[in-house]
N, C-alpha and C positions, 0 to 999 in steps of 0.2 A: 145715637147709640154708640157705646164704647167700641173700639176696635178689638179689645181683649174680651173674649167670651167669658173668661173667669170673673171679670168685673161686672158683667151684665146682670140685670134683673129680668126675670122671665117676662113680665108684662111689656118690656121694651122690645122684645123679639117678635117681630111680625111673622107668623108662619108662612113658609113658602117664598120668602123674600131674600134671605141671606145665603151667601156662599161661605161655607166653613172651611178654612185652611188649617189642616192638622199637621204640625211638624212630626215626622217620624224619624227617630234617631237610633242610637245604640248606646250601650254602656260597655266600653271595651278599651283595652290598652291602645294608646297612641304614642308609642315610644316613651322614652324616659322624660320627655320635655313637655308633652301636651296632656291635658286632663282627660279623664275617662269619658266625660260627656261631650267630647269635641264634636261628634256628628250631630248630637242633639242641639248644641249651641248654634251650629251653622244652619241647620234646618229651621230652627226657631227664628233666627234672625232674618232669613229669607222670607219666611211666611209672614212675619211681622211687617217687613218692608212692603210686601205685596198688599197686605191689608191696609197699610197706610196710604198706598197709592190708588187703590180702587174702591169706590163707594160700594157698599153692600157686601164687602168681604170682611169677615171677622176671623181672628186667629184663636184657635183653641189651645189649651195646655198641651204640651208635647207628649207623645208616646215615647218614653225614654228607654225602653228595652226593645231589642230586636233579635235578629238571627246573626249571632256573632261567634258561632262555634269554632271558626278558624282562629280565633284569638284566645281560646280557653287555655292555652299553654302559658298564659301570663296572669299573675295575680291581679285581682280587681275586676277582671272581665266577668260580666253576668249576661248570659245568653238564654233566651227563652225558646230558641229554635225556630225554624221556618214554619212548621205546622202551627205552633201556638201563635206566632206572629200573624199568620194568615187568618186564623180564627178570630183573633182579637180585632183585626181590621174589618173583617166581615161584620162582626157584631156591632162594632163602632159605627160602620156605615149604615147598617140597618136602623140603628137607633137614631142617629143624627138626621137621617133623611125622613124621619117622621115629621120633622118641623122645618128643616132647612130646604132651601131650593136645590142645593147641590153641595157636594163635599169634594175637596181636593186634598190628597195626601202629599205633603212636601217631604220628600225622602232625602235624608242626609247620609245614609249608609248603603253602599252598594250591595252588601249581603242581604238586604231586605228586598231586593228587586223581584226575585221570584215569588216571594210571598205576596208582595203588592200586586204583581201582575195577576196572580190567581184570585186574590181577594176582590180586586176591582172588576175583573172579568165577570165574576159571579154576581157582584152587586149590580152591574149593568144588565146582566141577563135577567135579573130579578126586577128590572125596571127602575132602578135607582140611578140618579145622575151623579155617578162617582167617577173620579179620574185621579191621576197621580202625575207628579213631575219629579225628576231627580235634581239634586243640587250638584250637577256635574259640570266640571270645568274642562273644556276641550284641551287635550294635550297635557293634562295633569299627571303628576306622578301618583303612585297607587295609594300610599298610606303613610301619613305622618311626615311627609316630606316637605318640599318647598311650598306646595300648594296649600295644604291644610295649615301649616305653620304660619304662612303669610296671612291667611284668612283670620286665624286666631289673634295674630299680632294686631290686626285691624279691629276685630270685634271685641276682644277681651285680652288686651296685652298683659294684664296682671296675672293671667292664668298660664302664661308661657314662661318656661324656665330655659332660656337660651343657653345657659351654662351647661345644660345637659344635652343640648342638640348635637347630634353626630350622624354621619352617614349610616345607612342601613344597607339592605340589599338593593343594588342599583341596576341589576340585570332587567331586561324587558319583562313585563308581567307575563307575557305569553310563555317565556322560557321558564318562569318560576311556577306557573299555575299547576302543572301536574303534581309537583311535590307539595305545593301549598294545599291543594284539595285533599291530598291523601293524609298528610300529617300536620297541617296547620302552619301558620306563619312562623312559629318558633323554629321550624325545621329549615327555614330559608333565611331567617334574620333573627339573630340572638337578641337584638334590642327592640324588635317589633316594628322597625321602620322599613318601608319599601320606598326608597328614594333617598334624597339628601336635602335636609332642611337648612344647610349652612348658608344658602343664599336668600333665605326668606327675609322679607321686609314688610313692614306695615303698609308702605306705599303700594307694593305689589298686591297685598291683600285687599286694599281699598279698590283697586282696579278690578280685581277678580270678583269681589263682592258686587260691585256696581253692575258688572256683566251678568252675574247670576240673577240679580234682581230684575234687570231689564228683560232678560229672556223669560223668566218666570211670570212677570207681569204681563208680557205680551201673550204668553201661552194661556194664562187664565182669562185674559180679555177675549181672545179668539174662541176659547172653549171648543176645541175640535179634537175630541179623543180619538185615538187610533183604535184598531181592532182589539188591542190589549189594554185599552183604557188610559194609555199615556197621552198627555196633551201634546199636541204638535205645535 
């Protein structure tokens, strides 16, 4: 069977046997130098790599919109909010678990975390084997900085316009968070960047991506959801 669910034919899907990896992204500004679907690209790439590494795992088309209200001060951002994101994921999980063995949401946007936690917790309460994992890099800067820029330089270099890359707000995220939550990212960073992408390289992106895939593959292999459904 193909690793891409979109390319599959239904008679080739044996009920109760496959694990469906669902990339969950966002459609939001990522500074002047990265595309609006950056989070979706990263989540999709991680999910595809996990599916390629593990028998019985297929990757579904991504959920391309999420909870991005903090970015709505920038043109191009489209947010469906946390509640709609939660409901979408709940209904997705209910449907896919009618025939799949289990479902794992591969999250590329931190703003989706609360919706994912609530959705997966409900799905598991209902008896469905659902879980989620974040595409999180330890020690990463917060948004559109060296981490995400390096990942995109590795995954989709043609989508990155380094001539527009510039530092944004570089204060610790804990310092920025009160203002960010109240009035959005535009209140702390005029260019939408939380970090400094100037040191980003494709080589760093390749290392970061390999680490993301290694951790995600190990988490799906162990399949040990915590109390909030996040794989450990």
